C-alpha positions in Angstrom: 0.0 0.0 0.0 1.3 3.4 -0.9 1.8 6.0 1.8 -0.3 9.1 1.6 2.9 11.1 2.2 4.4 9.6 -0.9 1.3 10.7 -3.0 1.6 14.2 -1.6 5.4 14.7 -1.8 6.1 12.8 -5.0 2.7 13.3 -6.8 4.2 13.8 -10.3 6.5 10.7 -9.9 3.5 8.6 -8.8 1.5 9.8 -11.8 4.3 9.0 -14.3 4.7 5.6 -12.6 1.0 4.8 -12.8 1.0 5.8 -16.4 3.5 3.0 -17.0 0.7 0.8 -15.7 -1.5 2.4 -18.4 -3.6 4.4 -16.0 -5.7 7.0 -17.8 -6.2 10.6 -16.7 -9.6 9.5 -15.4 -7.9 6.6 -13.4 -5.4 9.1 -11.9 -8.2 11.1 -10.3 -7.9 8.6 -7.5 -4.7 10.3 -6.3 -6.5 13.6 -5.7 -9.4 11.7 -4.1 -7.1 10.1 -1.6 -5.4 13.4 -0.8 -8.8 15.1 -0.3 -10.0 12.3 2.0 -6.8 12.5 4.0 -7.3 16.3 4.4 -10.9 15.6 5.6 -9.7 12.9 8.0 -7.1 15.4 9.5 -9.8 18.1 10.0 -12.2 15.6 11.6 -9.4 14.4 13.9 -8.5 18.0 15.0 -12.2 18.7 15.7 -12.5 15.5 17.6 -9.4 16.1 19.6 -10.6 19.7 20.5 -14.0 18.4 21.6 -12.5 15.7 23.7 -10.2 18.2 25.3 -13.0 20.6 26.1 -15.2 17.8 27.4 -12.4 16.5 29.7 -11.8 20.0 31.0 -15.5 20.7 31.7 -16.0 17.3 33.3 -13.0 17.9 35.6 -14.7 21.0 37.0 -18.0 19.4 37.9 -16.8 17.8 41.1 -15.4 21.1 42.4 -18.6 23.0 41.5 -20.7 20.6 43.5 -18.3 20.8 46.4 -18.5 24.6 46.3 -22.3 24.4 46.3 -22.7 25.8 42.8 -25.4 23.3 41.8 -26.7 25.4 38.9 -23.3 25.7 37.4 -22.7 22.0 37.9 -25.9 21.1 36.1 -25.0 23.4 33.3 -21.6 21.8 33.0 -23.2 18.3 33.0 -25.5 19.4 30.1 -22.4 20.8 28.2 -20.6 17.5 28.7 -23.6 15.5 27.5 -23.9 17.8 24.4 -20.2 17.4 23.7 -20.5 13.6 23.9 -23.2 13.6 21.2 -21.0 15.8 19.0 -18.0 13.5 19.7 -20.1 10.4 18.7 -21.0 12.2 15.4 -17.4 13.1 14.8 -16.3 9.5 15.5 -18.9 8.2 13.0 -17.6 10.7 10.4 -14.0 9.6 11.1 -14.9 5.9 10.6 -16.7 6.6 7.3 -13.8 8.8 5.9 -11.1 6.4 7.2 -12.8 3.4 5.5 -13.2 5.3 2.2 -9.5 6.3 2.4 -8.3 2.8 3.2 -10.4 1.3 0.4 -8.9 3.7 -2.2 -5.4 3.0 -0.9 -5.9 -0.8 -0.9 -7.0 -0.6 -4.6 -4.1 1.5 -5.8 -1.2 -0.6 -7.2 2.5 0.0 -6.5 4.4 2.6 -8.4 6.9 0.9 -10.9 10.6 1.6 -10.4 12.2 4.0 -12.9 13.9 1.0 -14.6 10.6 -0.7 -15.5 10.0 -0.5 -19.2 6.7 1.0 -20.4 4.2 -1.3 -22.2 0.7 -2.6 -22.3 1.0 -6.3 -22.1 3.4 -9.3 -22.1 4.2 -8.6 -25.7 6.1 -5.5 -24.5 8.3 -7.1 -21.9 12.0 -6.5 -22.3 14.4 -9.4 -22.7 16.8 -8.7 -20.0 18.9 -11.9 -20.6 18.4 -14.1 -23.7 19.6 -17.7 -24.1 23.0 -17.3 -25.8 23.0 -20.7 -27.5 20.9 -22.5 -30.1 17.6 -23.7 -28.7 17.4 -27.5 -28.4 15.6 -29.3 -31.2 13.9 -32.6 -30.9 13.1 -35.2 -33.5 9.6 -35.3 -35.0 8.8 -38.3 -32.8 9.3 -36.3 -29.6 6.3 -36.2 -27.3 4.9 -33.3 -25.2 5.1 -33.9 -21.4 1.5 -35.0 -21.1 2.1 -37.9 -23.5 5.4 -38.7 -21.8 3.5 -38.9 -18.5 1.2 -41.6 -19.9 4.1 -43.5 -21.5 6.1 -43.6 -18.3 3.3 -43.3 -15.6 4.8 -40.1 -14.3 1.6 -38.2 -13.4 -2.1 -38.6 -14.0 -4.4 -35.7 -14.6 -7.4 -37.9 -15.2 -7.0 -39.5 -11.9 -6.7 -36.1 -10.3 -10.0 -35.1 -12.0 -11.6 -38.1 -10.5 -10.4 -37.4 -7.0 -10.7 -33.6 -6.9 -11.3 -32.0 -10.3 -9.5 -30.7 -13.4 -6.1 -29.2 -12.7 -5.1 -31.4 -9.8 -2.4 -33.8 -11.0 -1.5 -37.1 -9.2 2.3 -37.8 -9.3 3.2 -41.5 -9.3 6.3 -43.8 -9.0 9.4 -42.1 -10.3 7.4 -39.0 -11.1 6.7 -38.6 -7.4 10.3 -39.2 -6.6 11.3 -36.6 -9.2 9.0 -34.0 -7.5 10.5 -34.8 -4.1 14.0 -34.6 -5.5 13.4 -31.1 -7.0 11.9 -29.8 -3.8 14.9 -31.0 -1.7 17.4 -29.7 -4.3 15.8 -26.2 -4.3 15.7 -26.1 -0.6 19.3 -27.2 -0.2 20.5 -24.6 -2.7 18.6 -21.9 -0.8 19.8 -23.0 2.7 23.4 -23.2 1.4 23.1 -19.5 0.5 21.9 -18.6 4.0 18.1 -18.7 3.7 16.3 -19.9 6.8 14.0 -22.8 6.0 10.4 -22.3 7.0 7.4 -24.7 6.9 4.4 -22.3 7.0 0.7 -23.0 7.2 -1.1 -23.7 3.9 -4.0 -21.4 4.9 -4.0 -17.8 5.9 -6.5 -15.3 7.4 -7.7 -12.2 5.7 -5.1 -10.0 7.4 -2.3 -12.0 6.0 -3.7 -12.1 2.5 -4.2 -8.3 2.6 -0.8 -7.7 4.0 1.0 -9.1 1.0 -1.4 -7.6 -1.6 -3.5 -10.7 -2.5 -6.6 -8.9 -1.2 -8.3 -7.2 -2.8 -6.4 -7.6 -6.1 -6.2 -11.4 -6.4 -9.1 -12.4 -4.2 -11.0 -14.1 -7.1 -8.0 -16.3 -7.8 -7.7 -17.7 -4.3 -9.6 -20.6 -2.8 -11.7 -19.4 0.1 -12.9 -21.5 3.0 -16.1 -19.6 4.0 -16.9 -21.6 7.1 -13.5 -20.7 8.7 -12.9 -17.4 6.9 -9.5 -18.7 5.6 -7.7 -18.7 2.2 -5.6 -21.4 0.7 -2.2 -19.9 -0.1 -1.4 -19.1 -3.7 2.3 -19.0 -2.8 4.5 -19.4 0.3 5.3 -15.7 0.0 2.0 -14.9 1.8 2.5 -16.8 5.1 6.3 -16.5 5.1 6.3 -12.7 4.7 3.6 -12.4 7.3 5.9 -13.8 9.9 7.1 -10.2 10.2 3.7 -8.5 10.2 3.6 -5.8 13.0 7.3 -6.4 13.7 10.0 -3.7 14.3 13.5 -4.9 13.3 16.8 -3.5 14.2 18.9 -2.3 11.3 21.6 -4.8 11.9 19.2 -7.7 11.4 19.1 -7.1 7.6 18.9 -9.0 5.4 16.3 -11.4 6.7 16.4 -14.4 4.2 13.8 -17.1 4.3 12.8 -20.0 2.1 9.9 -22.4 2.2 8.4 -25.3 0.3 4.6 -25.4 0.0 1.9 -26.7 -2.3 0.3 -23.7 -4.0 -3.4 -23.3 -4.8 -4.8 -21.1 -7.5 -8.2 -21.0 -9.1 -6.8 -19.7 -12.4 -10.3 -18.6 -13.4 -10.6 -18.0 -17.2 -7.6 -20.1 -18.2 -8.5 -22.2 -21.2 -6.9 -23.4 -24.5 -4.1 -25.5 -25.7 -1.5 -23.4 -23.9 -2.7 -24.7 -20.5 -2.5 -28.4 -21.3 -0.8 -30.9 -19.0 1.3 -29.2 -16.3 1.3 -25.8 -18.1 -1.4 -24.5 -15.8 -2.8 -26.4 -12.8 -4.8 -25.5 -9.7 -2.3 -27.2 -7.3 1.4 -27.2 -7.8 4.6 -27.4 -5.6 6.9 -24.4 -5.3 10.0 -23.4 -3.3 9.9 -19.7 -2.5 12.6 -17.3 -1.4 11.6 -14.2 0.6 13.9 -11.4 1.8 13.4 -8.4 4.0 16.0 -5.8 3.3 17.2 -2.2 4.0 15.7 0.2 1.4 19.2 1.3 0.4 20.2 -2.2 -0.5 17.0 -3.8 -1.9 17.9 -3.5 -5.5 21.3 -5.1 -4.9 19.5 -7.9 -3.2 17.1 -8.2 -6.2 20.1 -8.9 -8.4 21.4 -11.5 -6.0 18.1 -13.3 -6.1 18.1 -13.2 -9.9 21.6 -14.8 -9.8 20.3 -17.5 -7.4 17.5 -18.5 -9.7 19.8 -18.3 -12.7 22.1 -20.8 -10.9 19.3 -23.2 -10.4 18.4 -23.1 -14.1 22.0 -23.7 -15.2 22.5 -26.6 -12.8 19.3 -28.2 -14.2 20.8 -27.8 -17.7 17.7 -26.0 -18.9 17.7 -23.3 -21.6 16.1 -20.1 -20.1 15.7 -16.4 -20.6 15.0 -13.5 -18.2 12.3 -10.9 -19.0 12.0 -7.5 -17.2 8.3 -7.0 -17.1 6.8 -3.9 -18.5 4.4 -1.7 -16.5 1.3 -3.2 -18.1 2.3 -6.8 -17.3 3.6 -6.3 -13.7 1.9 -7.6 -10.6 -0.2 -5.3 -8.5 2.2 -5.1 -5.5 5.5 -5.1 -7.4 7.8 -2.2 -8.1 10.0 -4.3 -10.4 9.7 -7.9 -11.6 11.9 -10.2 -13.6 10.4 -13.4 -15.0 12.3 -16.5 -15.8 11.1 -18.6 -18.7 12.3 -22.1 -19.6 12.2 -23.4 -23.2 10.0 -26.3 -23.7 11.5 -28.1 -26.7 8.5 -30.4 -27.5 6.0 -27.6 -27.3 8.5 -25.1 -28.9 7.5 -22.3 -26.5 8.7 -20.5 -23.5 7.1 -21.3 -20.1 7.3 -19.0 -17.1 8.8 -20.8 -14.1 9.8 -17.9 -11.8 9.0 -14.3 -10.9 11.5 -12.4 -8.8 10.2 -9.1 -7.5 11.0 -6.1 -5.3 8.0 -4.7 -3.7 9.9 -1.9 -2.0 7.8 -0.6 0.9 4.4 -1.5 -0.6 3.9 -4.7 1.3 5.7 -3.4 4.4 3.3 -0.5 4.7 0.3 -3.0 4.8 2.2 -5.3 7.1 3.4 -2.5 9.4 6.9 -4.0 9.0 9.4 -1.5 10.1 13.0 -1.1 11.4 14.9 1.2 13.6 17.7 3.1 11.9 20.8 4.5 13.5 18.9 7.5 14.9 16.4 5.0 16.5 13.6 6.3 14.2 11.4 3.7 12.6 10.9 3.4 8.8 9.4 0.9 6.5 11.5 -2.1 5.3 11.6 -3.4 1.8 10.3 -6.8 0.9 11.3 -9.1 -2.0 10.4 -12.6 -3.1 11.0 -15.1 -5.9 10.1 -18.5 -7.1 13.0 -20.8 -6.7 11.4 -22.7 -8.4 7.9 -23.5 -9.4 7.9 -27.3 -10.1 5.1 -28.0 -12.5 6.5 -26.3 -15.6 10.1 -27.2 -14.6 9.0 -30.9 -14.6 7.3 -30.3 -18.0 10.6 -28.9 -19.5 12.8 -31.6 -17.9 10.6 -34.3 -19.3 10.4 -32.9 -22.8 13.9 -31.6 -23.2 15.6 -34.8 -21.8 13.6 -37.5 -23.6 15.6 -40.2 -25.2 14.8 -43.6 -26.7 15.8 -45.2 -23.4 13.7 -42.8 -21.2 14.0 -39.4 -19.6 17.5 -38.5 -18.7 17.9 -36.9 -15.3 20.3 -33.9 -15.0 23.5 -34.9 -13.1 22.8 -32.5 -10.2 19.5 -34.3 -9.4 20.8 -37.9 -9.6 21.8 -37.9 -5.9 18.3 -36.8 -5.0 16.3 -39.1 -7.3 18.5 -42.2 -7.0 18.2 -42.9 -10.7 19.7 -41.5 -13.9 16.9 -42.5 -16.3 13.2 -42.2 -15.7 11.6 -45.1 -17.6 
């Protein structure tokens, strides 16, 4: 959530940033609306404080007036206090109304893109930050897409998942299940070797947690909601892991706070249809290892590059062709100030598949979370939060199966063999 002070002090920068998100002049009226509501809130607060102060002063005199035998004056004072209480109640109701309107507008305003974010309207305008330097792998005409390989080698079963739950819930079997477990352990080991604390978080969160990281209200329709318990199934470990530090004040020397966690992820993916979502390309439940970092504002973009390097290392160790895109303003997530997407090349499908997003949210999430730190002067300020997929397994598995298919079976990358216990999946 953006701070009102930022909208006031850097209004033109905010406007130019939101234009990168393709905000129209009509959309940008929300900035002035927020400032007007904040001014109104301040006036009501001053009036409320004044009335409370007068009421307290008058009430304090009543006892002395009675003691002095000034009954008439005491009764007049009581009437004045009663009248002030009614006024105070009205002011408090006004404050609740204006504060709710202000918060609603702020919650629906996305983050301002960093200066480095390229302009653009859609994914077609994303900038290729790092391309694959070699020739892309080519497979023979007999090569199979991963959904056919799954049937051939009994790796995963989408039809069985449909029977048990519904479409988009795969069941992994035999060596396919072991491959999943191997990837999870490999990703976690790589993260913990780089100083990330491993976290096993809950798979459900409350509304405050979902709001804190920006899933509500922006992505509420994409989350599975358990109405009876008022809980949400997590779309990513980012949500519970980041919320560990909701309402926390850190000391400056605690930075960076680096955490990693494996969780299943649940996404409704409403409106996703077509050939591009076949097999594991888009599912409602998938496994993912996430990395989350809390960092000092002065160093968050250096940390972003370190996180990009970490994910790049995973891709290279898995021997997968990949590229990195710097997302344009029109394709960037609601809470992000800057996002880099990793795409793996699927040789059988002859297309790029997104497998990771690494983002800097700057203070946007921290403001919602009330996540602060004390600087050298002991003043508190908002921290910066970052997160990245390291990695999302479904599409990684799809690419591994397709790119490594041989007449003997699926070749397992050398780095994974100690985790799988086999070199060929057949």
